N, C-alpha and C positions, 0 to 999 in steps of 0.2 A: 755478669752478676752473679755468685757461687750460691749455690741451693744448699743453705748451710744443712738444713733438714736433714736433706739428703744423705747426709756424710756418716759411712757408719764408726761410731764412735766405740771411744773406751770412757770411763769416767774409775778414776781410780780413790778419788777422795768425795764421798758423800753422805753427810748425817741421814741417817735414818728419821730418827727425831726431828731434825731440821726440813724434814720434807713430806708431812703429813699433807692431807688433804684436808682444808680447812672447813669442810660442809659438812664430812664427817665426824672432824673433833669438837663440830657446833652439837652433831647428833647427841657424841658420847656425854660430854660434859654436860650439855642441857644449856648452850651458852650463845649467844647473839653472833654472828657471821664477823659483824662488823666491829664489835667487839675482840673478836678472836683475830681478825687481820690487823687491826694495832696492837697487841698483843704478841702477834706471831712472825709479824713480817715487822722488820726494822729500817730503819729508817737509811736513807739515803746516805747519812755520813750519823752513824753513832757518836759517842764521846770515845770510846775503846771497844775492845774485845771486851772486855768484864761487860759495858752496857750492852753489845750484840748478845753476851751469852743471856740474858736476862729472855731474851726470847724463845727459850726453851724451857719454861716452868711451864707451860700449860699444855706442850705437846707432851712431856714427860707424865702432867696428868689424866692425859688420854691413854696413855700405854700401862697401864698396871692389870686388865683383866686378858688372859688368852684369847680368846676369839676377837677381841677391838686391836690387839698388837697386830693378830692375823692376816684381819681385816687392811688395814694401813698400810701396811706392808704389801699386800697384794695390789692394792691402790697405786703405792710408789711405784710399784714395777711397774704399772700400765703407763706411767709416765714418764717411764724410762724407755719403755717400748716405742708410744707415741714421740719421743725424741731422737728414735732411731740409733740409742744407744745399743750395741751388742755384746758390749762384754761390762760389768761395772761389780766395783768391790766396799759394799757397801758396810760401812761403821756405824756401830753401837755399844751404847754400855748398859750391858747385862743389869749389872746393880741396881740402875735408876728405878727398874724396873718390875720389884721384888717387894712392893709393898702386900700384893696377894700370892703373885708366884714364887716358884722358888726360879731361882738362877737355870738351871735347866728347863724350865716350862717356858721362860722366857725363849730362850734359846730354839725349844721346835717351835715356837707358835711362829716365830720371824722364818727359819728354815721351811714350813709349811707355807707363809705367807710369798716368798720368794719362787715358785714355781713359775716357769715361764718355756713359752715354747721360742720366743724373739729372742731373749736376751739370757746372757750366762753370768750366773750372780753367784760369788762367793762373798763370805760374811770377814768383814776384820772384828775383833773385840775391843771394845776402848776400858784401859783403866783410867782412873780420872787421877789428876792433878788435885792432891785434897785429900782423898781418902786416904784411909790406911793402909800401912805399906800390907798387914792380913788381907783388907778385902782387896786390892790390887796382884798381892800374888796369888789369890783366889780365880782370879779374872785369867790368869796367865795359864792357872791347873785346866778352866775350864776349856780355855782355848788349846790344850793339850790333845783334851776328853773326847774335841769334838777338831780335828785337825785334819781328820781324812773326812768329815762331812760337812765339806761347804765354808767351815773355817781356815780360812790361809792364814792369816796376821792374829799379830795384838798394834794396837798404838796409846800412846799416853796422851790424853786430852787436855781440855779445860784452861784455867786461868794461867796463863803460862807465864807473865808480868809478876804473878805472886807467888808461885812454885815452882822454883828452880829448876830447868832439867835436868840439874847436874846431881839435886838429891833423889833420883830416884836410878841409881846406878846398882845398885843391890839386886831390885828387879829385873833389869835386861840382863845382870851374870845367871841369874835364875833362868829368864825368856831363852838365853843363848847354850844352856847345857842343857834343857829340853830341844834344841835345836826348831825354837819356835821362831820364824823370820816375824820380822818386826819397821813400821814404822813411825817417828815419830814425830806430834805437831812443835814447831822449831823453828825461829829465826824469822815469829812476826810478832804478837807481843813484847818478846824479848828477844834481844841484838846475837851476833855471832859469840858469844859464849853458850848459848843456847845450841847452836848447830856443831860448834864444836863439841858439846858431849854428846850430840847424836849420834855426830861419826864415831867417836870415842867407844862408846856403848856396841856401834856395829849396825847402826839402821842402815838398811839397803835404800827405805827411802826416807823422804824428810818430809811434814808435813806445812807448805807454805813455802817455810824458807828463803824467801826473797832479799831477808835483810842481809844476806849470804857476800852481796855487793859492799857492805861495809870492809870488806878486811878479803883482799885480795887472793890471800896464801889460804884462808879457807874457802874459796869459791876453786883455788886450785887444788884442793883436796876431795871437795867431792867432785869430782871431772876425774882426778886419778882413780876412785875409785866407785867411779861409773855408779853414784848416789841419786839419783831423779831427782828432782822437785816436784809437788805436787801442787801447781799453782792454779789459786781461786780469784780470779783477775776481781767481780765485784764485790766478793766480802773482802779483800785487801782493801779496798777505798769504806766499805763501809764501821771495817775497825778501826781506822784514821792511820794503818801502819802506810798507805799512801792516800797522799790530799787529791790526787783525780787522774782518770785513765792514764792522760797524756803523760803523768810522770811514773807510772808503773813499770818496772823492769824486766816486764817479762818478753818484750822482744831485744832487748842488750843482753839478755841472759840465752834468748834462744840463736843470736847471732852469733855470741861468743862459743858455741855449743855447746852449751851445759842441757844436759836431759833434762828435759821437763816432760809434765802431763798439764791438760787444759781442763779444770774440776768445777764444778758447779761449788761445794763444801757444801750448804744451805739451801734444795729446792725453792722452799717456802719461806723461808728466814730471807734470803739474797731477794726472793721473786726470780728466779732467773732459770734457764735450760742450759744444755750447754751450745743447741742451736745458738741463741742469744748468747753467750761468753764467745760463739767465734763471730757471730757479726761483731761485736764492739771491739774483736783484737781487726778484723780487716776491715773495719772504718777506720779503727785510730792508727793501725801501725801497718798495713797494706799487707799481714797475713795471705800468701794466695792459697790454694789450693793442696801444692806443693808440701807444701809448711805443714796445713793440717792433717795432710794423709802420714807424712813425715813422723809429726806430735803422735799420732795414733798408732803408729806402729812400734815408736817407741815404748809406749803408753803398756799396751800388751807382754813387748821383749821383757819390759822389768816390774808388771804386776806380780803379782802371787801365784798366776794360775801353774798347773799342772803344764809339761811339754806338750800333750795332747792339745790341750783346746787354746795354747799360744799359737797353734799351726792353722788353727781351726778358723781362728779370727782374725790371722793375718791373711790368711786365705782371700775373707772377705774384704780385705780391706785392700788388698791387694787388686782383687777383682773390680772393687767400686771402677776401675779407670779403666778396662774392658768393656764396661758397658752399655 
C-alpha cells in the first residue's frame, strides 16, 4: 500500500480561483455554505467544459479585495502544504479581479499570500479566451514586469471549444519576443488542431492535451520537442473529455514515454487533492511508487523554475526513497 500523502509532490497545473476555501468564501460573500458547495463544486459529470467553468463565477466574485485575495491565497497554500506539495506553479487571470483593484494590486495580493516555508510557489498569469487582444496583451506585459518576482510564465485558458487556439498567434509571437515562457490549454475541449497550434506557437507545456492520441503524428511532435502534458484526470472526466476513469489515456501516454505531469486542475471545483489523484491512478492503472516519483522528477525538470529551485526539489524527491 503506497502512502500517497507522504510522497513529495510537484503540481504544475492548478488554478487559484478553482481551489478556494468554501468556508472563507461563505464569509466574504455572506452566502450559505451549502449553496456555495452546489455552485463551486462540479458534478462528477458536467455537460462539457463550459458547464464546468460556471463553477468559477462565485470564486471570482469573492476575489475582488486585496485582503480577501491574500487570505484565500494563503489558505490555498496551506492546502498544498497539507498535501505534501513541495513545488507548485499556480495560475490565475489577474484581469478577473479588477473591479476594485489594479492588476498590479491583484498580483501583489497573491504574492503576499503565497509565502510559505514548506512549498516553493511560482505564478503563471492567464490570458483568457474571449478577452480582447489589448487585455490579453496587457497580461503578457504584466508577466514581463514580474518575471523575476515569482511570475514564471503565461497561459491561455477558458472556453477552448468556443475560441480557437489558432486565433491567438499574435499574442504568443509577442510573448516570444519578450522571452516569456508559456503553457497553453489545448486538446481538452478542442481536438488535435488546438495542440498543433500550441506546438507551432512554441508552448513548452500543454494544459491537458490528452486528445493528442487522436493523431500519432502530433504525438510524435510533442515527444520530439519534449513538450510536457499537464494532465488532470478527475477534471477530464468531469468536463466530459473522457467518459470514465478506465478510459482515461494517462497510462497509455505514460507507457509511450510521453512527458506527463499529474495535477488537480482545481482542488475545490474538482474536489480533489494530488494524493487522491495518485490513489485514483494506483487503483485503476497500477501506477507504482517508482512511476509517481519519475513523474514528479520530470515535472520539476520541465517546470518553469530556475535551475537552483529545480535542484532543490529534485534532491527532495530523490531523498524520499532513502528515508
